[in-house]
N, C-alpha and C positions, 0 to 999 in steps of 0.2 A: 416713946420707946424707953424702956427702963435702962438704968445705967449698967446693971449687970449683964444684960443682953448685949448692949453696945460694946462693953469691954471684952466680952467673950468673942464676939465677931472679929474685932480688930486684932486681938491677940492670936486667935487661931488662923486668921487670914495671913498674918505675918509669917507663920511657919508653914503654911500649906499651899498657898496660892501658887508659889513657884513650882510645886510638885505637879501641878496640872500639866505643865509642859515637859516634865522630866521623868515622871513615874507612871508610864502607861499601864503598869500592872495593877495599880489601884483603880478600882471601879468607880463609876459615877455614884453608885449606891453608897460606897464608903465615904465619898466626899460629902454626900448629903448628911451623913451622920456627923462629920467634922464641922462643916461650916453652917449647916442649917438651911436647907433648901427652901423652907417656907417663910423665912424671915423677910420682912419688908426691906427693900433697898431704898434708901433716901437719897434723892438725886438733886444736884444743882446744875443749872445750865448757864454758861457765860457766852455771850455773843448771840444777840437776838435778831439777827438780820435774816438773810434769805434761807438759811438751812434750818432754822429753829422749827418751822412748821412741819418738817419731816420727822421731828422727834415727838410730836404730840400723840400720834397713834400708838407707838410702843409704850409710851408712858401711861396712857389711859386704859390700855387693855388690862382687864382685871386680873387675868391669870399671871401677868408679869409681876404683880404685887409690888409696885413701886410707888413712892410718894415724891412729888416734885416740891422740894423745900424752897429753892431759890430760883428766881429769874434775874440774871445779872447782865447789865449792859452799861456802857459809858454814855449812851445817849438816852435821855429821859423818854423821848417819844417812842423809841424801840421798846423800852420796858413797859410802857403803858399799852402799846399795841399788842405785845405778847400777852399781857395780863388779860386784855379784853378777849383775845382769841381763845385762850385756854379756859377762861371762866365758864364758857358754855359746854366744856368737855369734862370738867372736874367738879366734884362737889365740895371742894375746898379751895382756898386761895393761897398760892405760894407767896413768899416774901419777895419784895422787889429790892434790888441792891445795885448800887453804882460801882462799888469797889470789889474787885475779884479777891483781894486779900482778906476782906471780911468774910466772904463766903467760904473760903478755904480754911479759915480759922475756926469755923463752926464744927464742933465735934459730932454733931448729928448728921453731917453729910457723909454718906458712904461712897458715892460715885459722882464724878465730875465730868460733865460734857463740855468740851472745849471747842466752841464754834466761832471763836474770835478770828480776826484777821491773821494772816500768815505769820507775821512777826511775833505774835503772842503764842503760837501753838506750842513750841517746845518750852519756852520759859514758863508759861502758865501751867503746862502739864507737869513739869518738874516741880514747881511750887506745890501743886496738888499732891504729887507723890510724897513729897517731904511731910505733908500733913496727913499722910496715911490714906489718901483717897485712891480708889480705882479710877481709871481715866479712859474715856472715849474721846479721842482727839481727831478732829476732821483732818483730811488731807489739805495741804501737805503737812506732815507731822513735824517738819523742821524748816527753818529758813536757810540753813547752810549745813555743811558737812560736820562742823564741830558740834552743832546742836543735835544733829542726827546721832552722833556717837554718845553724847551726853544723855539723851533721852533713853537710849537703850541701857546705858549704864545705870541710870536712875531706876528704871524698872527692876533691874536685877538687885540693886542695893536695897530698895524699899519693898520689894517683893509684893507688888500689887499687879492687878490685871490691867493691861494697857492695850486697847484695840484702836487701830487706825480706821478712819471712815472710808475705806475703799470697799464700798458695799457690794460690788459685784462678786466678791469672794463668798458672799452668802447666797448668791443666786443659784438655785438648784440646777437650771439648765447649763450654767457655766461650769459648776462643779462636775456635772456628769460628763460634759464633753472634754474637759481637761483630763479627767480620769481616763477616758477613752484614748486620748492622745498619748498619755503616759503608758497605756497598755498596747500601743502600736497601731491604732486604727488608721493612721496616715503614714505608717512606716516610721522612719527616723526623722523627726522634726529638725529642720536646719535654719529656719528663718521665721521671724514674726514681724509683721508690719502693723504698727499701731497708728491710728489716725484720728483727727478731729477737725471739723470744718464748722465755722460759725459766721454770722453776718453782723458782727459787732460794728457799730457805726462810729462816727466822728466823736472824739473826746475833747471837751473844752480845754483850752489853754489854762494853766493854773494862774490865778491872780491873787494877790494879797487880799484877804477878806477877814471880817470879824468872825470869831468863833461862833458857830450856830448856837442859838439858844438851847440850853439843855445838854450840850455836849461837854464832857470832861476831856478836853484836849490833852491834858497832861497824862491822864490814864490811858487814853487811846494810844498815845505814843509809847507808853510803858517802857520796854527795854530799848527802844530805838533812840538814836541820837536826836536831840531836840531841834526843832525847826519851827518857824512861824507857820501859822495856819494859812492855807490857800484854798480858794473855793473848789468845791467838788471833791475834796480829798477824803473826808471821813466816810463817805458812802462808797459804792462799789468801785469807783475809779482809782482808789488807792492801789488796785491791782496793776495799773499801767503807769503810775506816776513814779517811775524809778524803782530802785531796789531797797529803799528804806523799809518798806512794808510788804511788798509782794514778791512773788517768785515766777512771774511771767505765766504764759499759757501752759508751759510745761508743768509748773506746780499747780496751776489752777485746774486744768483738766487732763493734761498728759499723764499725771500720776495714775489715773484709773486704767487707761489702756496699756501703759507701760507695765503696770503691775500684772495684768492679764497675760501680756507677752512673756514676761519673765517667769510667771507661774507655769505657762504652757511648756516653755523650753527647759524648765528646771535649772535655771542658772542663778548665780548670785551677783558678784561684782564683775563688770567687764574688764578687759585689759586695754581697751582703747576707745576713745570717743572722738568723733569728728562732726562738725556742725556747719550748715549753711543757713544762716538766719538773717533777716532784714526787716525793716519797717517798709511796707510796700503800699499802704493805702493812707489817704488823708495825710500826706507827707508833712504838712505844716500844722497839724493839730497837736494836742497835748500828750498824746501817747509817746512814752519815752523809751520803749524797748522794742524788740522784734514783734511783729504780728504774723510773721510767716517763718517757719523753721522746718528744715529737714535735718535729722540727726541720725547718726549710725553708731551703734554700740557693738563692739566685737568681743567675743568670749573665748575662753581657753579651749572649750570643747568644739570650736569651729562654727558655732552658731552665731547668728546676727539678729539684733533687734533694730528696726528702723522706725523712726517717728516722722510723720508727715502732718504738721500742724498749720492750719490756716485760720487765724482768728477773725479776719475781716474779708473773707472771700467764701461765699456760701456754696461754691461749686462742689458737689458731692462726687469727688473723684472715684470713690469706691462704692457708690450707690447708696450711701447713708451718711449721716452727719458725724458718726463716731463708731469705733469698733476696732477689732483686731483680726488680722488674717494670719493664720499659722500654716506654713508650707512644710510638707514632708515628702519623703522619697516616694510615697505611694498615694498621695492625695493632699487635700488642703481642707482647712476649716475656716469659716468666717463666723465670728461670734460678737454680739453686742448685747446691750441690756434687754433687747426684745426677743432674741432668738439665736440659734446657731444653725449653720448650714454646713453639711459635710459633702465634699466633692471627691471623686476618684482622681487618679493621676491624669486622666484625659480631660478633666474639667467638668465631667457630668455630675449633676447634683444627685446625691445618693439619698440624703435624708435632711429634713428640716424639722426642728423642734422649737416651738415657741415657748417663751417664758410664761410661767404661771402667775407671775406678778408684774405689775406695771411700775416703771421707774422713770423719773425724768431723764430726758436725753441731753439736749444742749440748752434748754431754757434755764434762766437764772434760778438757782436754788435746788432744782431737781426734787428728789424725794419720792417716796412710794414704797411698794412692798419689799424691795430689796433692802432698803434702809431699815424698815421694821424688822426684818429677819436678822439683819446685822446687829441691831441694838439688842434684840432678844438674845442673840448668841452671847453678847457682852454680859447681859444680866445672868444668863444661865451659867456662864463660866465663873462669874463671881460666886455663885452658889455651889460650884463644883460639879455641875451636872453635864457640862459640855467643855470642849476645848475651843479656844479662840480660832476664828476663821482668819483673822489678820493680826496675829501677835506682833508687837512692835519690833521685835528683833528681826523678823522676816520683812515686815512692811517697810522698814527703814532701808532695806536694800533696793526696793523699788524707788523709794524716795531719792536714793543716791543717784540713780540714773537722771533724775530731774536736775540735781545739783551739777552733775558732770556736764550735762548739756548746756545749762545756763552759764557755767563758768567758761566753757569752750567758746560760747558766743561772746561773752564779755571780754575775754582776752584776745579773741580774734584768731585762735589757732587750735588745732587738735592736740591731743596729748595722750600719753600712756598712763595706765593705772595699775597699781598692784592689785591683782585680782583676788588675792587672799585677804587683804586688809581694807581695800577701798581707798588707799592713799593715792593722791594725784601726783604723778611723777613729772611735775613741771613747776619751775620756780614761780612763774607768773600765776599759775593756777593756785598754788599754795597761798598766795597773797589773799585769795578769796575763800580760804578754808573756813574762816570764821568771819566776824564782822565787828564793827565798833558798837559798843553799848553805852547807853546813858549811864552816868556815874551812879552807882548804887544799884543798878539793874543788871549787873553782870550775871551770866548764867553759870551756876556751879552746882555741884552735888552737896 
């Protein structure tokens, strides 16, 4: 790619990307003239674990006109595995890199996919924005409320496209039924129940261990406070080994369903949160947080969102492993990644519409057609041809529900919230507004 084209894209994006959200009078055609709809987008991916395979399809689709420049991960085996898998799908070879900072410093990278563990999501995304990159960040977009606010502020300051990976926002069947709900098909919505059930098993107790061959433990920890390596930590179980890296099941899966609930009810921040959470299975194993939680969020307009999460009990209370039920004065809707069902006030099924795309449900990694659509929406927004389905200023409000629920669980009591600002109105809760960072890794604009 020549230097003049690169310079033009970066300079014009700086002045026009923000207008995508604020100037609806400008048409997609005019944006194509400004940004250049046919220019190739050069992409870097960091975090080559369970979600990376979901990105291969949107990257290889020719009409998306993207080039994968970097595959980045702190674990050598992950880099090599991803390189092998992508080799059969592309006619070129992306560079392999260990250090996210080197990737972000490369001026050829237009867009950064942040698929790293939770503690890296906001810090890595803000680093990318500072380097002028557009960002697709997997959920949860932040580890705490301070990061939540900083990421939104960074998007505004650096004026780049930032999409969170809550891919059901791009599912046509969900878009359609949410629009119908907003148009009154179930009367006045007053409550949404979001749920998730899984059969996660026993987690090993952490034990001191040598750092696995090929793992950059220093970079894995990144912004987190330093600790010695323990067995099983770098792989998926970091989710459950305390709060240094993970955000519990609320952040891991609850983000998706809570987002659909908030979208359906058209609400922002709640005014109150209460939680009943506990560790209920394999009491003596290495799992260090709740595996079962019921949370209730109250809003100023009188609506309620409830969360029913069971990480280690596979009983499908609501007939499926995950989904959202929206109750209205004249009927109800059940929606998940596969379909939606519309019911009248008496509970009679009126209509069922199945999704046209397949997406992973509760299995590790997920992925599928919804992710492809969501990534394509990200690419087309960069080109000025579409608007984001999950812009970070809105997605972060769904993320806030996760943080409120986790904080209520950690301090052991419910609390009020300023529904205009999202500020937690509890002294103990505010102690968890942010977190401690490793020296030199503090998150800032």
